[in-house]
VEXLUM-770719 format. One record per residue (C-alpha): residue in one letter; x, y, z. Coordinates in steps of 0.001 Angstrom, whole numbers, plus 500000, padded with zeros to 6 digits. Layout:
# VEXLUM-770719
+------+--------+--------+--------+
! type !     xx !     yy !     zz !
+------+--------+--------+--------+
!    A !      X !      Y !      Z !
...
+------+--------+--------+--------+
This chain:
# VEXLUM-770719
+------+--------+--------+--------+
! type !     xx !     yy !     zz !
+------+--------+--------+--------+
!    M ! 723786 ! 428769 ! 577721 !
!    L ! 720299 ! 427985 ! 576412 !
!    D ! 720015 ! 431490 ! 575016 !
!    R ! 723220 ! 431008 ! 573008 !
!    I ! 722045 ! 427590 ! 571793 !
!    F ! 718746 ! 429029 ! 570549 !
!    R ! 720589 ! 431933 ! 568925 !
!    A ! 722843 ! 429441 ! 567129 !
!    I ! 719810 ! 427471 ! 565941 !
!    R ! 718277 ! 430751 ! 564708 !
!    L ! 721564 ! 431304 ! 562823 !
!    E ! 722454 ! 434593 ! 564531 !
!    G ! 726002 ! 435368 ! 563449 !
!    S ! 726759 ! 437373 ! 566577 !
!    V ! 726585 ! 434288 ! 568809 !
!    F ! 729404 ! 432596 ! 566888 !
!    K ! 731614 ! 435663 ! 567156 !
!    E ! 730734 ! 435924 ! 570861 !
!    V ! 731684 ! 432341 ! 571748 !
!    A ! 734747 ! 432324 ! 569476 !
!    G ! 736152 ! 435392 ! 571182 !
!    D ! 735670 ! 434366 ! 574807 !
!    A ! 737430 ! 431405 ! 576422 !
!    R ! 734829 ! 431406 ! 579213 !
!    Y ! 732602 ! 429465 ! 576816 !
!    N ! 734988 ! 426488 ! 576564 !
!    I ! 732985 ! 424361 ! 579007 !
!    E ! 729676 ! 425334 ! 577390 !
!    A ! 731027 ! 424345 ! 573978 !
!    I ! 732228 ! 420970 ! 575239 !
!    V ! 728956 ! 420312 ! 577082 !
!    L ! 727002 ! 421294 ! 573976 !
!    A ! 729087 ! 419069 ! 571688 !
!    V ! 728716 ! 416098 ! 574049 !
!    L ! 724987 ! 416687 ! 574543 !
!    V ! 724387 ! 416985 ! 570805 !
!    A ! 726428 ! 413819 ! 570246 !
!    I ! 724462 ! 411880 ! 572860 !
!    L ! 721054 ! 413018 ! 571620 !
!    A ! 721952 ! 412498 ! 567960 !
!    A ! 723351 ! 409062 ! 568749 !
!    L ! 720231 ! 408242 ! 570737 !
!    G ! 718144 ! 409120 ! 567693 !
!    Q ! 720402 ! 406922 ! 565572 !
!    G ! 720214 ! 404131 ! 568140 !
!    L ! 716414 ! 404248 ! 568256 !
!    G ! 716351 ! 404215 ! 564475 !
!    A ! 718716 ! 401244 ! 564438 !
!    L ! 716532 ! 399336 ! 566894 !
!    S ! 713338 ! 400060 ! 564975 !
!    G ! 714989 ! 399188 ! 561667 !
!    G ! 716421 ! 395886 ! 562867 !
!    R ! 720029 ! 397100 ! 562694 !
!    P ! 722397 ! 396445 ! 565599 !
!    A ! 722249 ! 398847 ! 568548 !
!    V ! 726026 ! 399215 ! 568380 !
!    T ! 725240 ! 402022 ! 565914 !
!    F ! 724544 ! 404169 ! 568978 !
!    F ! 728101 ! 403884 ! 570253 !
!    L ! 729741 ! 404201 ! 566854 !
!    E ! 727780 ! 407350 ! 566033 !
!    L ! 728491 ! 408882 ! 569424 !
!    G ! 732228 ! 408407 ! 569456 !
!    S ! 733572 ! 408433 ! 565956 !
!    N ! 731293 ! 410604 ! 563866 !
!    L ! 730136 ! 413295 ! 566238 !
!    L ! 732705 ! 414060 ! 568914 !
!    L ! 735863 ! 413216 ! 567009 !
!    G ! 734295 ! 414646 ! 563855 !
!    W ! 733664 ! 417965 ! 565606 !
!    L ! 737289 ! 418243 ! 566728 !
!    L ! 738685 ! 417097 ! 563378 !
!    W ! 736435 ! 419559 ! 561527 !
!    A ! 737525 ! 422400 ! 563819 !
!    V ! 741219 ! 421725 ! 563190 !
!    I ! 740776 ! 421385 ! 559421 !
!    A ! 738578 ! 424501 ! 559182 !
!    Y ! 741097 ! 426458 ! 561243 !
!    V ! 744063 ! 425396 ! 559093 !
!    V ! 742231 ! 426061 ! 555811 !
!    G ! 740851 ! 429356 ! 557110 !
!    R ! 744239 ! 430570 ! 558263 !
!    A ! 745766 ! 429548 ! 554913 !
!    L ! 743135 ! 431729 ! 553219 !
!    G ! 743967 ! 434704 ! 555428 !
!    G ! 741607 ! 434208 ! 558377 !
!    V ! 742369 ! 435730 ! 561751 !
!    G ! 740702 ! 433358 ! 564240 !
!    T ! 742157 ! 430998 ! 566820 !
!    L ! 741842 ! 427224 ! 567031 !
!    S ! 740098 ! 427362 ! 570392 !
!    G ! 737683 ! 429988 ! 569076 !
!    M ! 736994 ! 427852 ! 566012 !
!    T ! 736312 ! 424838 ! 568213 !
!    R ! 733839 ! 426783 ! 570352 !
!    A ! 732070 ! 428356 ! 567364 !
!    L ! 731699 ! 425036 ! 565535 !
!    A ! 730358 ! 423374 ! 568686 !
!    F ! 727570 ! 425951 ! 568726 !
!    A ! 727135 ! 425591 ! 564954 !
!    G ! 726308 ! 421946 ! 565665 !
!    A ! 723313 ! 422913 ! 567816 !
!    P ! 720774 ! 422196 ! 565024 !
!    R ! 721854 ! 418562 ! 565257 !
!    F ! 719478 ! 418323 ! 568215 !
!    L ! 716918 ! 417567 ! 565507 !
!    L ! 718667 ! 414239 ! 564888 !
!    L ! 716999 ! 412971 ! 568050 !
!    L ! 713761 ! 412938 ! 566056 !
!    G ! 715342 ! 411206 ! 563073 !
!    F ! 714049 ! 407782 ! 564093 !
!    I ! 710369 ! 408688 ! 563608 !
!    P ! 708951 ! 406596 ! 560768 !
!    C ! 707888 ! 408446 ! 557606 !
!    V ! 709006 ! 411906 ! 558802 !
!    G ! 712370 ! 411182 ! 560410 !
!    W ! 714157 ! 411973 ! 557171 !
!    I ! 712757 ! 415511 ! 557315 !
!    F ! 714342 ! 416075 ! 560731 !
!    R ! 717642 ! 414558 ! 559571 !
!    F ! 717654 ! 416745 ! 556442 !
!    A ! 716751 ! 419874 ! 558437 !
!    A ! 719514 ! 419126 ! 560934 !
!    W ! 722029 ! 418652 ! 558128 !
!    L ! 720999 ! 421818 ! 556285 !
!    L ! 720834 ! 424043 ! 559374 !
!    T ! 724178 ! 422712 ! 560641 !
!    L ! 725752 ! 423390 ! 557247 !
!    V ! 724484 ! 426979 ! 557179 !
!    A ! 725430 ! 427523 ! 560836 !
!    G ! 728909 ! 426181 ! 560082 !
!    V ! 729428 ! 428647 ! 557246 !
!    I ! 728220 ! 431497 ! 559456 !
!    A ! 730532 ! 430320 ! 562258 !
!    L ! 733484 ! 430236 ! 559842 !
!    R ! 732624 ! 433703 ! 558567 !
!    E ! 732368 ! 435195 ! 562049 !
!    T ! 735332 ! 433330 ! 563558 !
!    L ! 737803 ! 433936 ! 560744 !
!    G ! 736671 ! 437459 ! 559850 !
!    F ! 735684 ! 436423 ! 556310 !
!    D ! 732946 ! 437461 ! 553955 !
!    T ! 730352 ! 434781 ! 553178 !
!    L ! 731965 ! 433687 ! 549898 !
!    K ! 735340 ! 433081 ! 551534 !
!    A ! 733607 ! 431188 ! 554354 !
!    V ! 731869 ! 428956 ! 551778 !
!    V ! 735201 ! 428329 ! 550004 !
!    T ! 736761 ! 427447 ! 553369 !
!    A ! 733889 ! 425076 ! 554107 !
!    V ! 734111 ! 423340 ! 550715 !
!    L ! 737908 ! 422941 ! 550820 !
!    G ! 737662 ! 421868 ! 554436 !
!    L ! 734970 ! 419334 ! 553589 !
!    F ! 737198 ! 417630 ! 551024 !
!    L ! 740050 ! 417462 ! 553528 !
!    Y ! 737681 ! 416276 ! 556263 !
!    V ! 736362 ! 413434 ! 554092 !
!    A ! 739910 ! 412413 ! 553133 !
!    A ! 741081 ! 412526 ! 556757 !
!    S ! 738009 ! 410578 ! 557921 !
!    M ! 738640 ! 407909 ! 555305 !
!    M ! 742289 ! 407629 ! 556328 !
!    L ! 741322 ! 407343 ! 559985 !
!    G ! 738740 ! 404703 ! 559083 !
!    I ! 741300 ! 402700 ! 557133 !
!    F ! 743777 ! 403001 ! 559995 !
!    A ! 741155 ! 401894 ! 562538 !
!    A ! 740128 ! 398949 ! 560364 !
!    G ! 743764 ! 397938 ! 559962 !
!    A ! 744384 ! 398222 ! 563676 !
!    G ! 741302 ! 396095 ! 564308 !
!    A ! 742501 ! 393472 ! 561848 !
!    L ! 745892 ! 393303 ! 563571 !
!    T ! 744217 ! 392276 ! 566801 !
!    Q ! 742900 ! 389156 ! 565038 !
!    F ! 746360 ! 387703 ! 564531 !
!    Q ! 747908 ! 385612 ! 567274 !
!    I ! 751616 ! 385130 ! 567602 !
!    R ! 752463 ! 381574 ! 568601 !
+------+--------+--------+--------+
């Protein structure tokens, strides 16, 4: 597993094709996604504590943005990719994008004063590039079509995230009302 994680961080396209095509990597992908989420959230939590923000940031980052975001992104990328003629599977996309998230391990170091932003930027950039490579390898696309899939998918992901956020806020507001 560590070998595949390091290959994903090094942006080796073959690792994404390998994990996308083999269901034996389901557990590894889930473990990786959860581990990345925990470590990234820990980095966010430490940053929140050092910056005087509430520690609840840790739990919000863990649940909503990272784990649910990974699954939502996989579904959207799969649907967009298939609409553009891709040949991958949803489970393969989910596995490949879990490994594409491996550079997010750098988010653990994002709390370090003065240089934390460098780790956060590097994690973002490497994850973006790894995601495009994962889309290319999983869907059987060339790089341009993978970039188009990523951009279209990003717009849909942002819209879906906003709708989910509005729904969650509305559901939270409903719990404030008491029927007498």
